N, C-alpha and C positions, 0 to 999 in steps of 0.2 A: 851238859855242855851246849846242847841244842837250845835249851831254854835261855841260857846266857846270851847266845848269839842272837836269838829272836828279840830279847830285851834290848840289846845294843842297837839292833836294826830299828826298833821302834823309837828309841831315843834319838837316833840320827834323823829319822823321818820327822819327828816332832821338832827337832832343832832346825831342820831345813824349813819346815812350815812356819816356825816362829820367825826365822830370819826373813822369809818372804813377806809375812804380815808386817813386820817392822819396816821393811824397805818400802812396801806399798803405803803405809801410814806416813813415813817420812816424805815420800814423793808427793803424796796428796797434800801434806802440810806445806811443803815448799811451793807447790803449785798455787795453793790458796793464798799464801802471804805474798807471792810475787805479783799477784793481780791487785794492785792498789791504785788509789787516785793520785795522779801527779799534780804538782803545783803548776798553775797557769803562768803565762809570761809575766803578768803583772806582779806576781809574787817573786818570780826569779829576778825581775828588774831591781827589786828592793835588795836582794842578796848581792847582785852585781854592783850596784851603786855603793853599798857598804858604808853609808854614812853612820858613824858611831856604831858600827856593827863589827863584831869579832866572833871567832869560833874558839871553843875550848873543849876538846874531846867531842862528846856528843851534844854539846850545848852551843846554841847561837845566842849571843848576848847583844842586846840593843840598849845602848846607854843614852840618856838624855844629854842635852847640851851642857847642863850644869850638874855637878855631882849630886847624887840622891842617896838617901839612906833607906829608901823604900823600893822593894822589888816585887814584881809579879812573875811567878814561876808557872809556865804554861805546858800542859800536857795535850798533845794533838789528839784528834779523833782517830778511831780505828781505821787502819788501812788507808791513811791519808799521809802523803809526804809532808814532813814537818814544815818545810819551807812555804807551804800553802798558807800558813798563818802569819807570815812576815808582814804583809800589808796592814793587817789589824794591829799587830804588836808595834809596828812602826808608828801608827797613829797614836797609840797609847803612850809610847815613848815621847813623842813630840808634844802632844796636847796635855798630858798629865805630868810630864817631867819625872817619870819613874823608870827604873831599870826593868827591862823585860828579858826573861831568860826562857828560851824555847828548848825543850828537851826532845831530841830525836830518839824515839823509842825502838827497842829491838823489834824487828819485823813490822815496824810501823803500827804497833799495838801496845798501848799503855798497860794492858793487863799483864804483860810480861815484865814490867818494871814499875809497879805501882808505888814502890818505895823509893823511886829515884830522888825525890826531894831530900831524903836523909843524907845522900852523898853530895848533893848540890849545895845545900845551905852552908856547910862549913867552908866551902871554897870562897865565900864572899863575906868576910868578917866585917866589912864596912856597912853591910846592910843590917839595919836595926828593925825594920818592919817588913815582914814577909806575908804576901798573899799568894795563895795557890789557886790556879784556874785551869780549866780544861773544857774541851768541846766533846760532846757526845760521850763515847766510852772514856775518853781522856778526862772528861768532867767527873764521871763515876769514880775513876781511880784517884783523881785529885780529892774527891769527897771522902773516899775511903782513907786516904792518907791523913786528911785534916781531922777526921773522926778519931783516928788512932794516935795522932800527935797534936792535940789541941794547943799545947804549950809552945809549939814551934811556928805556928802561923796565926796571924791576926784576923784572917778572913778567907772566905772561899767564894770563888766566882765561877758560876756554871753557865755555859753556853750550850743551848740545845740539850740540856741534861737537868737532872734533879738530884736532891740530896740522897746520897747512898751511904748509909751508916748513921751514927748518932752524932750529928754536928748541929750546933744551935742555928736556927733559921735567922736569928737577928744578926748573925755574923756571916750570913750567906746572901749573895746576889744571884738570882736566877733570871737569865735572859733567854727568851725563845721566840721564834717566829710564829705568827698566828696560824700559819699553814702547817705547823709541826704539832699536830693534835696529840701525838703519842706522849709528848712531854706534859702537856696540859692535863691529860688523863691521869698522870701519876703525881700531880702536885697535891699533897695532903697538908700543905702549910700555906700561909698567906702573906708573909712579910717579905719585902724586898724582891718582888717579882715584877719583871718588865716584859710585857708582850709587845713585840714589834709587828705592827699591822702590815700584812703583806709579805712578811719575811718567811723564809723556809728554814730547813735544817742545815743545808750545805753552805749557805752564803756567809757564815762566820769565817770561813776560809775561802781561798781562791783556788779551787780545784775542779770547777765545773759541776755539771749536774750529777746528782747522786741517785742511784737506783732506788725507786720507791718514794723519792722526795718530790712533792709537787713543785712545779715551776713557781718561782717567787713573783710577786706583783711589783716588787721594787728591786732596784739594782743592788749588787753586792756592796757597792760603795756606800749607798744609803743605809743598808742594814748594818754595816760595820760602823758607820758614823754614829748611828743611834746607840749602838752597843758601847762605843767609847764614851758617849755622853752618860750612859747609865752607870758605867764603871766609875767615871769621875765623880758622879753624885754619891755613889756608894762609898768610895774612898774618903770623900769629904765628910760624910756622915760618920764613918768609923773613926776618923781622926778627931772629930768633935766629941764623940762618945768617950774617948780616952783622955781628953783634957781635964 
C-alpha cells in the first residue's frame, strides 16, 4: 500500500512539473511572437485608402484597375506585420496590372502555414497564372511550397531570400540588397538574380530598421521601385517563355 502511495505521489509531482514546463514554454512562445515589427504609417496609409483593396479572412487582396488573370501570392517575413508589405504590393498592382494577395500568417510567421497557398488558390478561379513570392522566411516558405507544388505556380519570387527546396532557378527571381550579405553567401545558382546596390534586408517592407540589418544607402521607396522593375522584367520573361 505504501509503495502504491509513493508511486502516485511521484506521478503527481511529475504531472505538476510537466504542467509548469508546458506553461513556461507557452508563456515564452507567446512573449516571443508578441514582439514583432509593426507596419509604418506609409504602409497603413495604403490600407486606409483602400483603392481596389479588400480583405477576405486572413487575406488582403489588391486588384489592378483592369481585370487580370495573373496573381502574385505573397508570404511576409518572420515577425513582420503583413500590412508592412502593402506599399510594395500596391506598386506591383498598379505598375504590372496583376492581382496581389497578401497572406496574414499565424503569429506573423510563415513557417506556421507554409501551405497557405493551397487554400488560397481555389478561392480565385478567375486567376489562370499564379506566382508565389515572399520576403525572408516568407520567401523560404514560398519556395518550399513551390518546390512541393510545381504544377500550381508558374514562378517563384524571392526577396531577401534564396531557393529553399528543389525548384528550377529558371522559374525563380531572386532580389536582394547588396548590404544583405547572408543571402549572397547562400546563392548556389546564377539565373535571374538582381542585386540592389545600397539596399538592405528590411526595406522590401515598411516596418523600420531590423535588428542586425545594416542601414540602407538608398530609401525604401527606391529599393521597392527597383524591386518592382525586376519583377516586371521577370514576369515578362516568363510570359514570353510560355508563348
